[in-house]
N, CA, C and O atoms as CSV, one atom per row, in Angstrom:
chain,resi,resn,atom,element,x,y,z
A,1,MET,N,N,-10.221,-8.936,-7.104
A,1,MET,CA,C,-10.182,-9.302,-5.716
A,1,MET,C,C,-11.598,-9.420,-5.162
A,1,MET,O,O,-12.565,-9.538,-5.915
A,2,ILE,N,N,-11.703,-9.388,-3.868
A,2,ILE,CA,C,-12.980,-9.576,-3.189
A,2,ILE,C,C,-13.708,-8.238,-3.092
A,2,ILE,O,O,-13.098,-7.196,-2.851
A,3,THR,N,N,-15.020,-8.290,-3.284
A,3,THR,CA,C,-15.803,-7.060,-3.206
A,3,THR,C,C,-16.323,-6.797,-1.806
A,3,THR,O,O,-16.885,-5.731,-1.556
A,4,THR,N,N,-16.152,-7.737,-0.882
A,4,THR,CA,C,-16.639,-7.522,0.481
A,4,THR,C,C,-15.724,-6.603,1.261
A,4,THR,O,O,-16.111,-6.091,2.312
A,5,ARG,N,N,-14.536,-6.390,0.774
A,5,ARG,CA,C,-13.595,-5.512,1.438
A,5,ARG,C,C,-14.052,-4.076,1.294
A,5,ARG,O,O,-14.548,-3.678,0.241
A,6,GLU,N,N,-13.885,-3.303,2.344
A,6,GLU,CA,C,-14.273,-1.897,2.331
A,6,GLU,C,C,-13.241,-1.115,1.535
A,6,GLU,O,O,-12.073,-1.063,1.920
A,7,GLY,N,N,-13.656,-0.505,0.426
A,7,GLY,CA,C,-12.761,0.352,-0.352
A,7,GLY,C,C,-11.718,-0.448,-1.111
A,7,GLY,O,O,-11.677,-1.677,-1.043
A,8,ASN,N,N,-10.891,0.265,-1.824
A,8,ASN,CA,C,-9.785,-0.343,-2.558
A,8,ASN,C,C,-8.490,0.044,-1.881
A,8,ASN,O,O,-7.899,1.071,-2.214
A,9,ASP,N,N,-8.045,-0.754,-0.945
A,9,ASP,CA,C,-6.818,-0.471,-0.228
A,9,ASP,C,C,-5.670,-1.151,-0.953
A,9,ASP,O,O,-5.633,-2.377,-1.057
A,10,GLU,N,N,-4.742,-0.365,-1.449
A,10,GLU,CA,C,-3.637,-0.902,-2.222
A,10,GLU,C,C,-2.676,-1.732,-1.378
A,10,GLU,O,O,-1.889,-2.508,-1.922
A,11,LEU,N,N,-2.730,-1.578,-0.058
A,11,LEU,CA,C,-1.856,-2.360,0.812
A,11,LEU,C,C,-2.159,-3.851,0.744
A,11,LEU,O,O,-1.277,-4.675,0.988
A,12,TYR,N,N,-3.393,-4.203,0.417
A,12,TYR,CA,C,-3.806,-5.598,0.455
A,12,TYR,C,C,-4.168,-6.150,-0.921
A,12,TYR,O,O,-4.710,-7.252,-1.011
A,13,ASP,N,N,-3.887,-5.426,-1.978
A,13,ASP,CA,C,-4.211,-5.897,-3.323
A,13,ASP,C,C,-3.431,-7.150,-3.715
A,13,ASP,O,O,-3.894,-7.934,-4.543
A,14,HIS,N,N,-2.260,-7.341,-3.129
A,14,HIS,CA,C,-1.406,-8.468,-3.509
A,14,HIS,C,C,-1.777,-9.769,-2.793
A,14,HIS,O,O,-1.241,-10.827,-3.123
A,15,LEU,N,N,-2.679,-9.701,-1.828
A,15,LEU,CA,C,-3.059,-10.902,-1.089
A,15,LEU,C,C,-4.013,-11.763,-1.904
A,15,LEU,O,O,-4.840,-11.260,-2.665
A,16,GLU,N,N,-3.878,-13.051,-1.730
A,16,GLU,CA,C,-4.748,-13.980,-2.452
A,16,GLU,C,C,-6.131,-14.010,-1.802
A,16,GLU,O,O,-6.289,-13.695,-0.623
A,17,GLU,N,N,-7.104,-14.387,-2.581
A,17,GLU,CA,C,-8.493,-14.403,-2.104
A,17,GLU,C,C,-8.682,-15.364,-0.931
A,17,GLU,O,O,-9.429,-15.067,0.001
A,18,LEU,N,N,-8.009,-16.515,-0.973
A,18,LEU,CA,C,-8.129,-17.483,0.122
A,18,LEU,C,C,-7.570,-16.926,1.428
A,18,LEU,O,O,-8.119,-17.169,2.503
A,19,GLU,N,N,-6.475,-16.176,1.325
A,19,GLU,CA,C,-5.891,-15.575,2.524
A,19,GLU,C,C,-6.844,-14.540,3.130
A,19,GLU,O,O,-7.025,-14.485,4.346
A,20,ILE,N,N,-7.433,-13.741,2.284
A,20,ILE,CA,C,-8.361,-12.711,2.746
A,20,ILE,C,C,-9.589,-13.360,3.380
A,20,ILE,O,O,-10.077,-12.902,4.413
A,21,MET,N,N,-10.077,-14.414,2.765
A,21,MET,CA,C,-11.242,-15.104,3.316
A,21,MET,C,C,-10.916,-15.719,4.684
A,21,MET,O,O,-11.758,-15.709,5.582
A,22,LYS,N,N,-9.709,-16.248,4.844
A,22,LYS,CA,C,-9.296,-16.832,6.119
A,22,LYS,C,C,-9.275,-15.761,7.210
A,22,LYS,O,O,-9.768,-15.987,8.315
A,23,VAL,N,N,-8.705,-14.596,6.898
A,23,VAL,CA,C,-8.640,-13.501,7.871
A,23,VAL,C,C,-10.045,-13.015,8.204
A,23,VAL,O,O,-10.367,-12.805,9.373
A,24,GLU,N,N,-10.882,-12.836,7.187
A,24,GLU,CA,C,-12.257,-12.377,7.425
A,24,GLU,C,C,-13.025,-13.369,8.306
A,24,GLU,O,O,-13.783,-12.961,9.185
A,25,LYS,N,N,-12.831,-14.652,8.071
A,25,LYS,CA,C,-13.521,-15.680,8.868
A,25,LYS,C,C,-13.085,-15.606,10.327
A,25,LYS,O,O,-13.919,-15.664,11.231
A,26,GLN,N,N,-11.795,-15.479,10.555
A,26,GLN,CA,C,-11.296,-15.426,11.924
A,26,GLN,C,C,-11.736,-14.139,12.635
A,26,GLN,O,O,-12.052,-14.165,13.825
A,27,VAL,N,N,-11.756,-13.041,11.923
A,27,VAL,CA,C,-12.217,-11.778,12.512
A,27,VAL,C,C,-13.699,-11.873,12.857
A,27,VAL,O,O,-14.118,-11.438,13.929
A,28,ASN,N,N,-14.487,-12.438,11.956
A,28,ASN,CA,C,-15.919,-12.591,12.217
A,28,ASN,C,C,-16.180,-13.507,13.423
A,28,ASN,O,O,-17.074,-13.238,14.225
A,29,GLU,N,N,-15.400,-14.582,13.546
A,29,GLU,CA,C,-15.557,-15.479,14.691
A,29,GLU,C,C,-15.202,-14.758,15.990
A,29,GLU,O,O,-15.884,-14.926,17.001
A,30,ALA,N,N,-14.151,-13.967,15.965
A,30,ALA,CA,C,-13.756,-13.224,17.165
A,30,ALA,C,C,-14.807,-12.177,17.530
A,30,ALA,O,O,-15.091,-11.973,18.711
A,31,MET,N,N,-15.384,-11.518,16.536
A,31,MET,CA,C,-16.427,-10.521,16.791
A,31,MET,C,C,-17.680,-11.188,17.347
A,31,MET,O,O,-18.323,-10.646,18.246
A,32,THR,N,N,-18.030,-12.352,16.824
A,32,THR,CA,C,-19.183,-13.088,17.329
A,32,THR,C,C,-18.954,-13.497,18.777
A,32,THR,O,O,-19.852,-13.362,19.609
A,33,TRP,N,N,-17.767,-13.992,19.084
A,33,TRP,CA,C,-17.429,-14.368,20.452
A,33,TRP,C,C,-17.556,-13.163,21.389
A,33,TRP,O,O,-18.141,-13.256,22.468
A,34,MET,N,N,-17.001,-12.045,20.958
A,34,MET,CA,C,-17.039,-10.841,21.793
A,34,MET,C,C,-18.464,-10.333,21.986
A,34,MET,O,O,-18.842,-9.944,23.091
A,35,ASN,N,N,-19.253,-10.336,20.915
A,35,ASN,CA,C,-20.653,-9.902,21.027
A,35,ASN,C,C,-21.446,-10.796,21.988
A,35,ASN,O,O,-22.240,-10.306,22.790
A,36,ASN,N,N,-21.220,-12.111,21.897
A,36,ASN,CA,C,-21.901,-13.040,22.809
A,36,ASN,C,C,-21.517,-12.757,24.256
A,36,ASN,O,O,-22.377,-12.730,25.136
A,37,LYS,N,N,-20.234,-12.547,24.500
A,37,LYS,CA,C,-19.771,-12.256,25.857
A,37,LYS,C,C,-20.344,-10.931,26.369
A,37,LYS,O,O,-20.712,-10.824,27.539
A,38,MET,N,N,-20.418,-9.930,25.501
A,38,MET,CA,C,-20.959,-8.629,25.912
A,38,MET,C,C,-22.465,-8.718,26.195
A,38,MET,O,O,-22.971,-8.066,27.108
A,39,ASN,N,N,-23.169,-9.529,25.407
A,39,ASN,CA,C,-24.597,-9.741,25.662
A,39,ASN,C,C,-24.823,-10.443,26.992
A,39,ASN,O,O,-25.720,-10.074,27.750
A,40,LEU,N,N,-23.999,-11.467,27.280
A,40,LEU,CA,C,-24.092,-12.143,28.574
A,40,LEU,C,C,-23.799,-11.174,29.716
A,40,LEU,O,O,-24.464,-11.201,30.752
A,41,GLN,N,N,-22.822,-10.339,29.523
A,41,GLN,CA,C,-22.451,-9.388,30.565
A,41,GLN,C,C,-23.562,-8.367,30.825
A,41,GLN,O,O,-23.822,-7.992,31.968
A,42,SER,N,N,-24.203,-7.929,29.755
A,42,SER,CA,C,-25.254,-6.920,29.925
A,42,SER,C,C,-26.476,-7.486,30.663
A,42,SER,O,O,-27.240,-6.730,31.265
A,43,LYS,N,N,-26.661,-8.810,30.619
A,43,LYS,CA,C,-27.796,-9.444,31.304
A,43,LYS,C,C,-27.524,-9.675,32.792
A,43,LYS,O,O,-28.452,-9.919,33.564
A,44,GLN,N,N,-26.271,-9.600,33.188
A,44,GLN,CA,C,-25.925,-9.871,34.584
A,44,GLN,C,C,-26.039,-8.600,35.427
A,44,GLN,O,O,-25.926,-7.478,34.934
A,45,SER,N,N,-26.265,-8.827,36.702
A,45,SER,CA,C,-26.297,-7.683,37.628
A,45,SER,C,C,-24.869,-7.310,38.002
A,45,SER,O,O,-23.937,-8.088,37.798
A,46,LEU,N,N,-24.712,-6.126,38.543
A,46,LEU,CA,C,-23.386,-5.637,38.887
A,46,LEU,C,C,-22.752,-6.408,40.040
A,46,LEU,O,O,-21.535,-6.356,40.217
A,47,SER,N,N,-23.536,-7.105,40.805
A,47,SER,CA,C,-22.999,-7.849,41.943
A,47,SER,C,C,-22.448,-9.224,41.557
A,47,SER,O,O,-21.767,-9.856,42.364
A,48,GLN,N,N,-22.726,-9.693,40.355
A,48,GLN,CA,C,-22.254,-11.010,39.900
A,48,GLN,C,C,-20.866,-10.891,39.282
A,48,GLN,O,O,-20.424,-9.810,38.893
A,49,ASP,N,N,-20.202,-12.029,39.206
A,49,ASP,CA,C,-18.902,-12.071,38.542
A,49,ASP,C,C,-19.084,-11.764,37.051
A,49,ASP,O,O,-20.125,-12.087,36.480
A,50,PRO,N,N,-18.093,-11.151,36.424
A,50,PRO,CA,C,-18.230,-10.803,35.006
A,50,PRO,C,C,-18.313,-12.042,34.116
A,50,PRO,O,O,-17.744,-13.088,34.428
A,51,ALA,N,N,-19.026,-11.902,33.012
A,51,ALA,CA,C,-19.166,-13.004,32.054
A,51,ALA,C,C,-17.873,-13.211,31.276
A,51,ALA,O,O,-17.581,-14.323,30.836
A,52,VAL,N,N,-17.116,-12.166,31.109
A,52,VAL,CA,C,-15.838,-12.236,30.406
A,52,VAL,C,C,-14.835,-11.391,31.181
A,52,VAL,O,O,-15.165,-10.317,31.686
A,53,LYS,N,N,-13.636,-11.881,31.265
A,53,LYS,CA,C,-12.585,-11.172,31.992
A,53,LYS,C,C,-11.576,-10.596,31.003
A,53,LYS,O,O,-11.453,-11.054,29.867
A,54,ALA,N,N,-10.875,-9.598,31.464
A,54,ALA,CA,C,-9.888,-8.931,30.606
A,54,ALA,C,C,-8.849,-9.919,30.094
A,54,ALA,O,O,-8.396,-9.808,28.955
A,55,GLN,N,N,-8.476,-10.868,30.914
A,55,GLN,CA,C,-7.495,-11.872,30.523
A,55,GLN,C,C,-8.002,-12.701,29.339
A,55,GLN,O,O,-7.227,-13.030,28.441
A,56,GLU,N,N,-9.285,-13.039,29.329
A,56,GLU,CA,C,-9.869,-13.799,28.220
A,56,GLU,C,C,-9.868,-12.963,26.931
A,56,GLU,O,O,-9.577,-13.479,25.852
A,57,ILE,N,N,-10.194,-11.684,27.053
A,57,ILE,CA,C,-10.203,-10.798,25.884
A,57,ILE,C,C,-8.790,-10.644,25.340
A,57,ILE,O,O,-8.587,-10.670,24.126
A,58,GLN,N,N,-7.818,-10.485,26.220
A,58,GLN,CA,C,-6.427,-10.371,25.779
A,58,GLN,C,C,-5.947,-11.646,25.102
A,58,GLN,O,O,-5.213,-11.588,24.115
A,59,ALA,N,N,-6.353,-12.787,25.622
A,59,ALA,CA,C,-5.963,-14.068,25.020
A,59,ALA,C,C,-6.580,-14.216,23.626
A,59,ALA,O,O,-5.925,-14.673,22.689
A,60,LYS,N,N,-7.848,-13.824,23.508
A,60,LYS,CA,C,-8.521,-13.901,22.201
A,60,LYS,C,C,-7.871,-12.946,21.202
A,60,LYS,O,O,-7.696,-13.286,20.032
A,61,THR,N,N,-7.517,-11.754,21.668
A,61,THR,CA,C,-6.855,-10.779,20.803
A,61,THR,C,C,-5.501,-11.298,20.335
A,61,THR,O,O,-5.150,-11.169,19.162
A,62,LYS,N,N,-4.743,-11.885,21.257
A,62,LYS,CA,C,-3.432,-12.447,20.921
A,62,LYS,C,C,-3.574,-13.583,19.909
A,62,LYS,O,O,-2.789,-13.686,18.967
A,63,GLU,N,N,-4.570,-14.422,20.109
A,63,GLU,CA,C,-4.828,-15.539,19.186
A,63,GLU,C,C,-5.147,-15.019,17.778
A,63,GLU,O,O,-4.614,-15.515,16.785
A,64,LEU,N,N,-6.016,-14.024,17.713
A,64,LEU,CA,C,-6.383,-13.447,16.417
A,64,LEU,C,C,-5.180,-12.798,15.745
A,64,LEU,O,O,-4.967,-12.967,14.545
A,65,TYR,N,N,-4.400,-12.060,16.519
A,65,TYR,CA,C,-3.211,-11.395,15.980
A,65,TYR,C,C,-2.213,-12.411,15.440
A,65,TYR,O,O,-1.690,-12.244,14.338
A,66,SER,N,N,-1.949,-13.451,16.203
A,66,SER,CA,C,-0.953,-14.438,15.774
A,66,SER,C,C,-1.395,-15.224,14.540
A,66,SER,O,O,-0.558,-15.646,13.742
A,67,SER,N,N,-2.693,-15.422,14.380
A,67,SER,CA,C,-3.151,-16.185,13.220
A,67,SER,C,C,-3.319,-15.333,11.968
A,67,SER,O,O,-3.295,-15.866,10.858
A,68,CYS,N,N,-3.488,-14.025,12.119
A,68,CYS,CA,C,-3.760,-13.170,10.955
A,68,CYS,C,C,-2.615,-12.233,10.580
A,68,CYS,O,O,-2.525,-11.801,9.431
A,69,ASN,N,N,-1.746,-11.918,11.525
A,69,ASN,CA,C,-0.733,-10.896,11.267
A,69,ASN,C,C,0.210,-11.271,10.131
A,69,ASN,O,O,0.569,-10.409,9.329
A,70,HIS,N,N,0.615,-12.519,10.040
A,70,HIS,CA,C,1.538,-12.912,8.978
A,70,HIS,C,C,0.906,-12.765,7.585
A,70,HIS,O,O,1.621,-12.642,6.591
A,71,ILE,N,N,-0.403,-12.779,7.516
A,71,ILE,CA,C,-1.088,-12.606,6.227
A,71,ILE,C,C,-1.200,-11.127,5.882
A,71,ILE,O,O,-0.824,-10.711,4.787
A,72,VAL,N,N,-1.720,-10.328,6.820
A,72,VAL,CA,C,-1.961,-8.919,6.510
A,72,VAL,C,C,-0.679,-8.102,6.445
A,72,VAL,O,O,-0.677,-7.012,5.873
A,73,SER,N,N,0.411,-8.603,7.019
A,73,SER,CA,C,1.669,-7.862,6.953
A,73,SER,C,C,2.600,-8.392,5.864
A,73,SER,O,O,3.765,-8.001,5.799
A,74,LYS,N,N,2.094,-9.270,5.020
A,74,LYS,CA,C,2.901,-9.813,3.927
A,74,LYS,C,C,3.288,-8.658,2.993
A,74,LYS,O,O,2.415,-7.921,2.534
A,75,PRO,N,N,4.581,-8.493,2.711
A,75,PRO,CA,C,4.982,-7.373,1.869
A,75,PRO,C,C,4.527,-7.539,0.429
A,75,PRO,O,O,4.413,-8.648,-0.093
A,76,LYS,N,N,4.277,-6.419,-0.180
A,76,LYS,CA,C,3.870,-6.408,-1.577
A,76,LYS,C,C,5.072,-6.813,-2.427
A,76,LYS,O,O,6.174,-6.327,-2.175
A,77,PRO,N,N,4.905,-7.680,-3.421
A,77,PRO,CA,C,6.050,-8.073,-4.252
A,77,PRO,C,C,6.559,-6.878,-5.045
A,77,PRO,O,O,5.788,-6.067,-5.558
A,78,LYS,N,N,7.880,-6.796,-5.126
A,78,LYS,CA,C,8.480,-5.685,-5.861
A,78,LYS,C,C,8.418,-5.974,-7.353
A,78,LYS,O,O,8.711,-7.080,-7.805
A,79,VAL,N,N,8.033,-4.958,-8.100
A,79,VAL,CA,C,7.954,-5.082,-9.546
A,79,VAL,C,C,9.190,-4.405,-10.118
A,79,VAL,O,O,9.407,-3.209,-9.922
A,80,GLU,N,N,9.990,-5.179,-10.824
A,80,GLU,CA,C,11.204,-4.618,-11.408
A,80,GLU,C,C,10.869,-3.998,-12.760
A,80,GLU,O,O,10.145,-4.595,-13.557
A,81,PRO,N,N,11.398,-2.794,-13.024
A,81,PRO,CA,C,11.152,-2.182,-14.330
A,81,PRO,C,C,11.863,-2.986,-15.410
A,81,PRO,O,O,12.909,-3.583,-15.155
A,82,PRO,N,N,11.300,-3.002,-16.614
A,82,PRO,CA,C,11.944,-3.760,-17.688
A,82,PRO,C,C,13.318,-3.182,-18.005
A,82,PRO,O,O,13.504,-1.965,-18.036
A,83,LYS,N,N,14.263,-4.064,-18.236
A,83,LYS,CA,C,15.623,-3.626,-18.546
A,83,LYS,C,C,15.717,-3.249,-20.019
A,83,LYS,O,O,15.128,-3.892,-20.888
A,84,GLU,N,N,16.482,-2.180,-20.273
A,84,GLU,CA,C,16.666,-1.742,-21.658
A,84,GLU,C,C,17.684,-2.644,-22.338
A,84,GLU,O,O,18.674,-3.055,-21.732
A,85,THR,N,N,17.429,-2.943,-23.593
A,85,THR,CA,C,18.392,-3.725,-24.364
A,85,THR,C,C,19.148,-2.782,-25.283
A,85,THR,O,O,18.730,-1.643,-25.491
A,86,ALA,N,N,20.239,-3.245,-25.822
A,86,ALA,CA,C,21.072,-2.409,-26.684
A,86,ALA,C,C,20.311,-1.974,-27.939
A,86,ALA,O,O,20.584,-0.901,-28.478
A,87,ALA,N,N,19.376,-2.774,-28.405
A,87,ALA,CA,C,18.639,-2.442,-29.618
A,87,ALA,C,C,17.660,-1.301,-29.379
A,87,ALA,O,O,17.284,-0.606,-30.323
A,88,GLU,N,N,17.244,-1.099,-28.141
A,88,GLU,CA,C,16.264,-0.066,-27.844
A,88,GLU,C,C,16.889,1.289,-27.566
A,88,GLU,O,O,16.167,2.279,-27.455
A,89,GLN,N,N,18.202,1.365,-27.450
A,89,GLN,CA,C,18.856,2.619,-27.118
A,89,GLN,C,C,18.810,3.585,-28.292
A,89,GLN,O,O,18.865,3.185,-29.455
A,90,ASN,N,N,18.710,4.845,-27.962
A,90,ASN,CA,C,18.765,5.893,-28.968
A,90,ASN,C,C,20.166,6.470,-28.978
A,90,ASN,O,O,20.747,6.722,-27.923
A,91,GLY,N,N,20.705,6.678,-30.159
A,91,GLY,CA,C,22.029,7.282,-30.253
A,91,GLY,C,C,23.098,6.225,-30.440
A,91,GLY,O,O,22.813,5.029,-30.502
A,92,PRO,N,N,24.341,6.692,-30.529
A,92,PRO,CA,C,25.457,5.772,-30.770
A,92,PRO,C,C,25.702,4.861,-29.570
A,92,PRO,O,O,25.507,5.241,-28.415
A,93,VAL,N,N,26.144,3.627,-29.896
A,93,VAL,CA,C,26.413,2.629,-28.877
A,93,VAL,C,C,27.838,2.144,-29.053
A,93,VAL,O,O,28.271,1.879,-30.175
A,94,ASN,N,N,28.570,2.027,-27.958
A,94,ASN,CA,C,29.923,1.470,-27.952
A,94,ASN,C,C,30.856,2.140,-28.953
A,94,ASN,O,O,31.518,1.466,-29.742
A,95,GLY,N,N,30.905,3.454,-28.917
A,95,GLY,CA,C,31.846,4.193,-29.744
A,95,GLY,C,C,31.402,4.399,-31.176
A,95,GLY,O,O,32.193,4.884,-31.985
A,96,GLN,N,N,30.185,4.057,-31.522
A,96,GLN,CA,C,29.706,4.293,-32.879
A,96,GLN,C,C,29.383,5.771,-33.043
A,96,GLN,O,O,29.088,6.448,-32.058
A,97,GLY,N,N,29.431,6.272,-34.241
A,97,GLY,CA,C,29.058,7.660,-34.494
A,97,GLY,C,C,30.263,8.582,-34.458
A,97,GLY,O,O,31.393,8.121,-34.623
A,98,ASP,N,N,30.048,9.880,-34.246
A,98,ASP,CA,C,31.108,10.874,-34.243
A,98,ASP,C,C,32.049,10.655,-33.071
A,98,ASP,O,O,31.637,10.245,-31.986
A,99,SER,N,N,33.328,10.938,-33.317
A,99,SER,CA,C,34.293,10.795,-32.248
A,99,SER,C,C,34.339,12.032,-31.363
A,99,SER,O,O,34.767,11.945,-30.212
A,100,GLU,N,N,33.897,13.207,-31.886
A,100,GLU,CA,C,33.883,14.421,-31.090
A,100,GLU,C,C,32.461,14.699,-30.608
A,100,GLU,O,O,31.514,14.655,-31.394
A,101,PRO,N,N,32.316,14.982,-29.325
A,101,PRO,CA,C,30.973,15.298,-28.831
A,101,PRO,C,C,30.512,16.654,-29.334
A,101,PRO,O,O,31.290,17.607,-29.390
A,102,GLN,N,N,29.240,16.731,-29.698
A,102,GLN,CA,C,28.662,17.972,-30.198
A,102,GLN,C,C,28.173,18.801,-29.017
A,102,GLN,O,O,27.546,18.263,-28.105
A,103,PRO,N,N,28.455,20.119,-29.020
A,103,PRO,CA,C,27.921,20.955,-27.946
A,103,PRO,C,C,26.414,21.098,-28.095
A,103,PRO,O,O,25.886,21.190,-29.204
A,104,GLU,N,N,25.736,21.113,-26.955
A,104,GLU,CA,C,24.283,21.252,-26.981
A,104,GLU,C,C,23.912,22.706,-27.191
A,104,GLU,O,O,24.539,23.611,-26.640
A,105,LYS,N,N,22.876,22.918,-28.001
A,105,LYS,CA,C,22.389,24.267,-28.221
A,105,LYS,C,C,21.392,24.595,-27.134
A,105,LYS,O,O,20.511,23.792,-26.824
A,106,SER,N,N,21.528,25.760,-26.564
A,106,SER,CA,C,20.665,26.175,-25.474
A,106,SER,C,C,19.461,26.924,-26.020
A,106,SER,O,O,19.600,27.745,-26.927
A,107,ARG,N,N,18.308,26.656,-25.488
A,107,ARG,CA,C,17.090,27.352,-25.893
A,107,ARG,C,C,16.892,28.636,-25.096
A,107,ARG,O,O,16.135,29.511,-25.516
A,108,VAL,N,N,17.554,28.758,-23.965
A,108,VAL,CA,C,17.394,29.924,-23.110
A,108,VAL,C,C,18.380,30.996,-23.569
A,108,VAL,O,O,19.577,30.721,-23.660
A,109,PRO,N,N,17.909,32.213,-23.861
A,109,PRO,CA,C,18.825,33.287,-24.261
A,109,PRO,C,C,19.772,33.618,-23.110
A,109,PRO,O,O,19.406,33.557,-21.936
A,110,GLU,N,N,21.023,33.977,-23.494
A,110,GLU,CA,C,22.038,34.214,-22.485
A,110,GLU,C,C,21.930,35.598,-21.865
A,110,GLU,O,O,22.297,35.767,-20.702
A,111,THR,N,N,21.446,36.584,-22.589
A,111,THR,CA,C,21.372,37.936,-22.042
A,111,THR,C,C,19.977,38.199,-21.516
A,111,THR,O,O,19.001,37.703,-22.078
A,112,PRO,N,N,19.864,38.990,-20.420
A,112,PRO,CA,C,18.537,39.253,-19.862
A,112,PRO,C,C,17.676,40.113,-20.776
A,112,PRO,O,O,16.450,40.016,-20.719
A,113,ASP,N,N,18.284,40.962,-21.628
A,113,ASP,CA,C,17.506,41.817,-22.534
A,113,ASP,C,C,16.837,41.014,-23.637
A,113,ASP,O,O,15.807,41.430,-24.167
A,114,ALA,N,N,17.403,39.885,-23.982
A,114,ALA,CA,C,16.876,39.110,-25.093
A,114,ALA,C,C,15.811,38.107,-24.649
A,114,ALA,O,O,15.310,37.345,-25.475
A,115,LYS,N,N,15.461,38.091,-23.385
A,115,LYS,CA,C,14.483,37.111,-22.897
A,115,LYS,C,C,13.095,37.356,-23.450
A,115,LYS,O,O,12.501,36.456,-24.044
A,116,LEU,N,N,12.571,38.547,-23.270
A,116,LEU,CA,C,11.207,38.830,-23.702
A,116,LEU,C,C,11.181,40.141,-24.489
A,116,LEU,O,O,11.903,41.082,-24.159
A,117,PRO,N,N,10.358,40.199,-25.517
A,117,PRO,CA,C,10.238,41.471,-26.239
A,117,PRO,C,C,9.479,42.465,-25.370
A,117,PRO,O,O,8.639,42.092,-24.550
A,118,GLU,N,N,9.796,43.728,-25.572
A,118,GLU,CA,C,9.109,44.760,-24.797
A,118,GLU,C,C,7.668,44.881,-25.269
A,118,GLU,O,O,7.352,44.658,-26.438
A,119,MET,N,N,6.804,45.240,-24.326
A,119,MET,CA,C,5.387,45.359,-24.650
A,119,MET,C,C,4.993,46.835,-24.559
A,119,MET,O,O,5.430,47.560,-23.665
A,120,ASP,N,N,4.179,47.245,-25.483
A,120,ASP,CA,C,3.657,48.610,-25.446
A,120,ASP,C,C,2.422,48.649,-24.574
A,120,ASP,O,O,1.507,47.842,-24.738
A,121,ILE,N,N,2.402,49.585,-23.652
A,121,ILE,CA,C,1.259,49.727,-22.742
A,121,ILE,C,C,0.483,50.955,-23.156
A,121,ILE,O,O,1.067,52.034,-23.254
A,122,ASP,N,N,-0.787,50.839,-23.399
A,122,ASP,CA,C,-1.622,51.979,-23.813
A,122,ASP,C,C,-2.101,52.742,-22.624
A,122,ASP,O,O,-2.815,53.733,-22.773
């Protein structure tokens, strides 16, 4: 993927490079616009009308959101686990083998006295 992205965020690993570049370009343009407006505002006196109004900032934010949201919210494709085939199965298949099921042998002792040997303490 792209190395300009901060960190390795797994949420966006599935996005194509062109999509990421498009979002980065639009974000950079919006940041440049905002920086220019803030610079103009800082040069004006408090008695003058503002260089940028809240309505303009909201419109720019809405524009950026509508153009980028469908890309960044694209769901990650689901990876299906490989299906097992009959040849890969262990044990009898379709009634092959013994007709009576074998009882499983337990590794855990049934009585509490037989669990651990006693230890001599000096």
